[in-house]
N, C-alpha and C positions, 0 to 999 in steps of 0.2 A: 685221535678220531676214537670218539663213543660211539657212533649211533647204530652198534649192537646192541649196546649197551644198554642203550636210551631208550631201541624198539621191543622188546625181551623186557625191561622195566616198566610200561605206558599198558602193553601186552601183558604181562603180568596183574599189573596196580587194575585194569580192570575188570580183568576174570577173574580175582580176593573178592572184590568188591561185590564183586554178581551174593542176589543170599543166593543163590540156587547151587553156588556151588564152594564144599568145606573147604575140599585145599585144591593149588595148582602144583605143576609140575611141569617141567623143560628136559630134553637132547631124545635120550630112546625108548621109546615104551617101556621096551623090555627090563629095559634098569629096577621101573617102577613095580615096588611091591600086592596087584591087586590084589592080590587074596587079602588084605589088610581092608577086611568092609572098614573101618574108622575114616578113611579116606576118600569116602568117595559121597556122593559126585565128586567127580575131581573133573576140571581140566585138563588139559594139559599143548604145549605151544614144542612143536618140532620147525625148527626152521632147517630149508633143503638146501638153498641152495640163495646165493650174492650174486649182481649182476653189476654194472661201473659202467654210468654212458658217462655225456658227459654232465658233473655239477648234480647226478644219483646217482644212490642207489637203489636195485629191486631188491629188495628178500620176495623168496618161494618160503613158503611157512606155511603149515596145517595146524589146525586147532582140533581137539579131540577133548570132547563136551559129555561123560557119560558118568555113569549110575546102574546101582547095582538092582536086576528084575526080580523083586518081590514075590513069589510062585506060590504063595495065601491060601489057598480055592474056600478059607474060610468071607465069610461074612465083614463090611469092614465097617470099625465104634466114628460114628462123627461125634467125635466129646464134644459141638457146638451144638446139638441135636438132640447132645444124651443117647440117642438111640442108633443099627447097627443099621448101614447102607447093603441094601440084598444090587450090585453092580447085577445092572444086563444089558449087555452086553450090546449093539445096533449089529453086530453079528456074530454070525458061529466062531464066538477064540476061546481061548483057559482066560480062566479067572485071575488075571496078575494085573501089574503097575505099568507092563516095557506102557500102555496108549501115555502113562502121567512120561515115565522117564525123558517117553520120544519125544513128549511136548517139550518139555520142561527146559529139556535140555535146546530143540531146537531152537526157544525161546533166548536164551545163554550168548547163543552163537549170533544169528539173530540181529539183536543189544550191538557184539559186538561192532561187523560189520556197519553195524547200521554210522555208531561212531564211528570208524572209521569214514566215513563216505560220505559222512553229512554232523555227525558231532564234535564230540571235544577233539578227541582222537586227529580228528580233520584237522582242528583247529588247528591242532602245534604242526605241521609239516606232517603226519606223517597219512599216507595219497595214496586211497588205495587203487592201483592199475589198471584193474579191468571187474567183470561181474567174478560173485564170492559161490565158488561149488557144495554145498554139503551132500558131501552123500552118507547115507544112514545106516547101519548097520546093528547089527544083538551076536551076542550067542561067539564075538570074534576075541572074546580074551580067556582068560581059565574061571571068575567067575558068570552066572551068564551076565551080562553084560547086554545092553543099550545106549546108544545113544549117533552119535552125529558126527561125523570128521569132515572136515571147512578147510580147504583150499584158496590161499588167498597169499595175492602177491601188492606189496607195498612200497613203496616207498618213501625215500628218502635226499631233504638235502645231503649232500656229499661237500663236506664239510674242513677235508684235508686241504693244510692252506700250501704250499709246492714251493718252493723255489729254485731255483734250478743250483742244481746237483746233492739238494737234500730231500 
């Protein structure tokens, strides 16, 4: 039986292939050194439970995609245009990249759920059981971080072979 290994490997590969993710971790998020800035943007996989039914194992999991918010109050330099960009937000907000972080990390988890729903992962028998729910967060951890926590339930075939007494 290796359904667990296969699932986390596939999710890891998908997240690791995303150009907006630098590091992929798994397990208890409190065991990850979130003060180490070189690991961001970060995706974290947390398997919460497994439910067994006829020929199927359903995993409840959460994938967190996050990045550090840059609180720089200065204008940003655009190398393509060789000029500084003055950011004028549509709403009265601080000058930081929080909206950029939230937008980019939402794209990361949207790509993952899309591939589970109708892409490569679905073709490999990883089936999204229900609608995936994403919850936005900011300042949740020790750095000034922002991102999305995606709750998923994924069903996979249960390939265990049982014979009477084994």
